Short mmCIF file of the C-alpha atoms (twelve columns), coordinates in Angstrom:
data_MODEL
# 
_entry.id   MODEL 
# 
loop_
_atom_site.group_PDB 
_atom_site.id 
_atom_site.type_symbol 
_atom_site.label_atom_id 
_atom_site.label_alt_id 
_atom_site.label_comp_id 
_atom_site.label_asym_id 
_atom_site.label_seq_id 
_atom_site.Cartn_x 
_atom_site.Cartn_y 
_atom_site.Cartn_z 
_atom_site.pdbx_PDB_model_num 
ATOM 1   C CA . UNK A 1   156.934 108.026 -51.482 1 
ATOM 2   C CA . UNK A 2   160.413 107.011 -49.184 1 
ATOM 3   C CA . UNK A 3   162.502 104.088 -49.674 1 
ATOM 4   C CA . UNK A 4   164.103 101.479 -47.925 1 
ATOM 5   C CA . UNK A 5   165.913 98.434  -48.832 1 
ATOM 6   C CA . UNK A 6   166.191 95.590  -45.891 1 
ATOM 7   C CA . UNK A 7   169.328 93.252  -46.413 1 
ATOM 8   C CA . UNK A 8   171.260 91.248  -44.237 1 
ATOM 9   C CA . UNK A 9   174.815 90.984  -44.085 1 
ATOM 10  C CA . UNK A 10  176.742 87.981  -42.988 1 
ATOM 11  C CA . UNK A 11  180.504 88.125  -41.794 1 
ATOM 12  C CA . UNK A 12  182.735 85.476  -41.212 1 
ATOM 13  C CA . UNK A 13  182.225 82.843  -42.879 1 
ATOM 14  C CA . UNK A 14  179.093 82.621  -42.444 1 
ATOM 15  C CA . UNK A 15  179.226 82.375  -38.287 1 
ATOM 16  C CA . UNK A 16  177.680 85.703  -37.597 1 
ATOM 17  C CA . UNK A 17  175.443 88.176  -39.240 1 
ATOM 18  C CA . UNK A 18  173.878 91.658  -39.686 1 
ATOM 19  C CA . UNK A 19  170.648 93.247  -41.252 1 
ATOM 20  C CA . UNK A 20  170.710 96.685  -43.039 1 
ATOM 21  C CA . UNK A 21  167.999 99.070  -43.821 1 
ATOM 22  C CA . UNK A 22  169.407 101.827 -46.800 1 
ATOM 23  C CA . UNK A 23  167.912 104.948 -48.116 1 
ATOM 24  C CA . UNK A 24  167.626 104.992 -51.918 1 
ATOM 25  C CA . UNK A 25  170.478 107.152 -51.648 1 
ATOM 26  C CA . UNK A 26  172.317 104.032 -50.240 1 
ATOM 27  C CA . UNK A 27  173.324 105.320 -46.647 1 
ATOM 28  C CA . UNK A 28  173.126 102.649 -44.142 1 
ATOM 29  C CA . UNK A 29  169.951 104.494 -41.867 1 
ATOM 30  C CA . UNK A 30  169.825 100.756 -39.094 1 
ATOM 31  C CA . UNK A 31  171.960 98.123  -38.195 1 
ATOM 32  C CA . UNK A 32  171.085 95.389  -35.968 1 
ATOM 33  C CA . UNK A 33  173.022 94.094  -33.474 1 
ATOM 34  C CA . UNK A 34  174.900 90.729  -34.598 1 
ATOM 35  C CA . UNK A 35  173.527 87.472  -34.803 1 
ATOM 36  C CA . UNK A 36  174.778 83.943  -34.861 1 
ATOM 37  C CA . UNK A 37  174.964 82.626  -38.669 1 
ATOM 38  C CA . UNK A 38  171.936 80.095  -38.583 1 
ATOM 39  C CA . UNK A 39  169.721 82.660  -37.366 1 
ATOM 40  C CA . UNK A 40  166.980 83.623  -40.009 1 
ATOM 41  C CA . UNK A 41  166.864 87.230  -41.446 1 
ATOM 42  C CA . UNK A 42  163.273 87.264  -40.526 1 
ATOM 43  C CA . UNK A 43  163.785 86.327  -36.388 1 
ATOM 44  C CA . UNK A 44  166.200 89.015  -36.318 1 
ATOM 45  C CA . UNK A 45  164.426 91.854  -37.143 1 
ATOM 46  C CA . UNK A 46  161.485 90.181  -35.410 1 
ATOM 47  C CA . UNK A 47  163.325 90.645  -32.024 1 
ATOM 48  C CA . UNK A 48  165.201 93.997  -33.183 1 
ATOM 49  C CA . UNK A 49  163.239 97.253  -32.752 1 
ATOM 50  C CA . UNK A 50  162.778 98.571  -35.966 1 
ATOM 51  C CA . UNK A 51  159.933 100.814 -36.459 1 
ATOM 52  C CA . UNK A 52  159.519 101.942 -39.873 1 
ATOM 53  C CA . UNK A 53  157.439 105.432 -41.454 1 
ATOM 54  C CA . UNK A 54  153.372 104.181 -42.791 1 
ATOM 55  C CA . UNK A 55  153.701 104.412 -46.474 1 
ATOM 56  C CA . UNK A 56  157.186 103.954 -47.255 1 
ATOM 57  C CA . UNK A 57  158.412 101.140 -49.784 1 
ATOM 58  C CA . UNK A 58  160.351 98.274  -48.209 1 
ATOM 59  C CA . UNK A 59  162.881 96.327  -50.503 1 
ATOM 60  C CA . UNK A 60  163.534 93.223  -49.370 1 
ATOM 61  C CA . UNK A 61  165.235 89.958  -50.459 1 
ATOM 62  C CA . UNK A 62  163.479 86.479  -49.917 1 
ATOM 63  C CA . UNK A 63  165.153 85.945  -46.585 1 
ATOM 64  C CA . UNK A 64  162.741 88.492  -45.120 1 
ATOM 65  C CA . UNK A 65  159.650 86.148  -46.653 1 
ATOM 66  C CA . UNK A 66  157.549 86.542  -42.955 1 
ATOM 67  C CA . UNK A 67  158.195 90.045  -42.321 1 
ATOM 68  C CA . UNK A 68  155.526 92.400  -43.402 1 
ATOM 69  C CA . UNK A 69  155.668 95.651  -40.888 1 
ATOM 70  C CA . UNK A 70  152.476 97.340  -40.957 1 
ATOM 71  C CA . UNK A 71  151.919 100.330 -43.360 1 
ATOM 72  C CA . UNK A 72  154.684 99.361  -45.560 1 
ATOM 73  C CA . UNK A 73  154.841 98.414  -48.927 1 
ATOM 74  C CA . UNK A 74  157.075 95.068  -49.382 1 
ATOM 75  C CA . UNK A 75  158.576 94.898  -52.923 1 
ATOM 76  C CA . UNK A 76  160.541 91.342  -53.083 1 
ATOM 77  C CA . UNK A 77  161.225 89.009  -55.699 1 
ATOM 78  C CA . UNK A 78  158.866 85.995  -55.892 1 
ATOM 79  C CA . UNK A 79  160.527 82.576  -55.622 1 
ATOM 80  C CA . UNK A 80  159.700 80.556  -58.328 1 
ATOM 81  C CA . UNK A 81  157.290 77.552  -57.097 1 
ATOM 82  C CA . UNK A 82  158.525 73.740  -57.254 1 
ATOM 83  C CA . UNK A 83  158.120 72.190  -60.716 1 
ATOM 84  C CA . UNK A 84  156.263 74.920  -61.591 1 
ATOM 85  C CA . UNK A 85  157.327 78.642  -63.605 1 
ATOM 86  C CA . UNK A 86  157.043 81.728  -62.977 1 
ATOM 87  C CA . UNK A 87  155.078 83.726  -65.606 1 
ATOM 88  C CA . UNK A 88  156.697 86.240  -68.003 1 
ATOM 89  C CA . UNK A 89  154.616 89.268  -65.903 1 
ATOM 90  C CA . UNK A 90  156.611 87.547  -62.634 1 
ATOM 91  C CA . UNK A 91  159.671 87.542  -64.397 1 
ATOM 92  C CA . UNK A 92  159.805 90.944  -65.514 1 
ATOM 93  C CA . UNK A 93  158.784 91.934  -61.699 1 
ATOM 94  C CA . UNK A 94  161.530 89.818  -60.216 1 
ATOM 95  C CA . UNK A 95  163.957 91.331  -63.050 1 
ATOM 96  C CA . UNK A 96  162.873 95.142  -61.952 1 
ATOM 97  C CA . UNK A 97  163.037 94.589  -58.563 1 
ATOM 98  C CA . UNK A 98  166.276 92.939  -58.969 1 
ATOM 99  C CA . UNK A 99  167.496 96.120  -60.642 1 
ATOM 100 C CA . UNK A 100 167.124 98.412  -58.105 1 
ATOM 101 C CA . UNK A 101 168.561 95.767  -55.419 1 
ATOM 102 C CA . UNK A 102 171.800 95.377  -57.041 1 
ATOM 103 C CA . UNK A 103 172.126 98.918  -55.889 1 
ATOM 104 C CA . UNK A 104 172.142 97.887  -52.473 1 
ATOM 105 C CA . UNK A 105 174.191 94.477  -53.610 1 
ATOM 106 C CA . UNK A 106 177.283 97.453  -54.519 1 
ATOM 107 C CA . UNK A 107 176.763 99.295  -51.545 1 
ATOM 108 C CA . UNK A 108 177.418 96.151  -49.189 1 
ATOM 109 C CA . UNK A 109 180.618 95.571  -51.233 1 
ATOM 110 C CA . UNK A 110 181.420 99.078  -50.669 1 
ATOM 111 C CA . UNK A 111 181.088 98.459  -47.224 1 
ATOM 112 C CA . UNK A 112 183.217 95.533  -47.518 1 
ATOM 113 C CA . UNK A 113 186.143 97.145  -48.794 1 
ATOM 114 C CA . UNK A 114 187.419 97.250  -44.761 1 
ATOM 115 C CA . UNK A 115 188.462 93.863  -45.413 1 
ATOM 116 C CA . UNK A 116 188.012 93.023  -41.447 1 
ATOM 117 C CA . UNK A 117 184.491 92.762  -42.012 1 
ATOM 118 C CA . UNK A 118 184.651 89.757  -44.753 1 
ATOM 119 C CA . UNK A 119 187.416 88.091  -43.077 1 
ATOM 120 C CA . UNK A 120 187.554 86.257  -39.999 1 
ATOM 121 C CA . UNK A 121 188.003 87.700  -36.953 1 
ATOM 122 C CA . UNK A 122 190.757 87.056  -35.120 1 
ATOM 123 C CA . UNK A 123 189.864 89.053  -31.874 1 
ATOM 124 C CA . UNK A 124 187.263 87.662  -29.418 1 
ATOM 125 C CA . UNK A 125 186.455 90.597  -26.989 1 
ATOM 126 C CA . UNK A 126 183.226 91.103  -25.955 1 
ATOM 127 C CA . UNK A 127 181.306 93.508  -28.548 1 
ATOM 128 C CA . UNK A 128 184.315 93.659  -30.888 1 
ATOM 129 C CA . UNK A 129 181.870 92.502  -33.818 1 
ATOM 130 C CA . UNK A 130 179.269 94.941  -33.439 1 
ATOM 131 C CA . UNK A 131 181.796 97.489  -33.316 1 
ATOM 132 C CA . UNK A 132 183.717 96.454  -36.194 1 
ATOM 133 C CA . UNK A 133 180.365 96.516  -38.101 1 
ATOM 134 C CA . UNK A 134 179.363 99.621  -36.566 1 
ATOM 135 C CA . UNK A 135 183.186 101.066 -38.316 1 
ATOM 136 C CA . UNK A 136 182.350 99.911  -41.718 1 
ATOM 137 C CA . UNK A 137 179.166 101.055 -42.070 1 
ATOM 138 C CA . UNK A 138 179.915 104.730 -40.654 1 
ATOM 139 C CA . UNK A 139 183.109 104.499 -42.955 1 
ATOM 140 C CA . UNK A 140 180.763 103.190 -46.123 1 
ATOM 141 C CA . UNK A 141 178.275 106.473 -45.236 1 
ATOM 142 C CA . UNK A 142 181.262 109.118 -45.196 1 
ATOM 143 C CA . UNK A 143 182.086 107.770 -48.782 1 
ATOM 144 C CA . UNK A 144 178.409 108.192 -49.741 1 
ATOM 145 C CA . UNK A 145 178.807 111.718 -48.035 1 
ATOM 146 C CA . UNK A 146 182.466 112.443 -49.651 1 
ATOM 147 C CA . UNK A 147 180.986 111.166 -53.584 1 
ATOM 148 C CA . UNK A 148 177.557 113.724 -53.202 1 
ATOM 149 C CA . UNK A 149 179.654 116.859 -52.081 1 
ATOM 150 C CA . UNK A 150 181.935 116.039 -55.211 1 
ATOM 151 C CA . UNK A 151 178.896 116.016 -57.744 1 
ATOM 152 C CA . UNK A 152 177.175 118.870 -56.201 1 
ATOM 153 C CA . UNK A 153 180.517 121.193 -55.807 1 
# 
């Protein structure tokens, strides 16, 4: 079964954001347009055209609670109910999910090696933010490919 991970990245002190889709080898395969930071992650997914193949497993964080594409298995941590505790089984499942999702968090950290992605933009040209995040994603994918070629050689 193929897997993917849908995650939001917030850039420039929570004023703009993008959603990303990673494969299980941490390659970025989809990048949403740039949105204002106050737009919910789920709404970004609803507005963007993202057709996922049937039968994949999609690892999401809790920002995508209402996003459930047809034919896709969703893996998402369970939130603790108000004034209640999670069961030990739910805690174990959350721990298993977080162990998988931490790899995506590390990949996003790798993408943020490009300091311009995580700091305040000073250029206000039209489309500049989209171009910067696209280049950062491309550099991340290049790093992943380069690491894989050293492992196989």
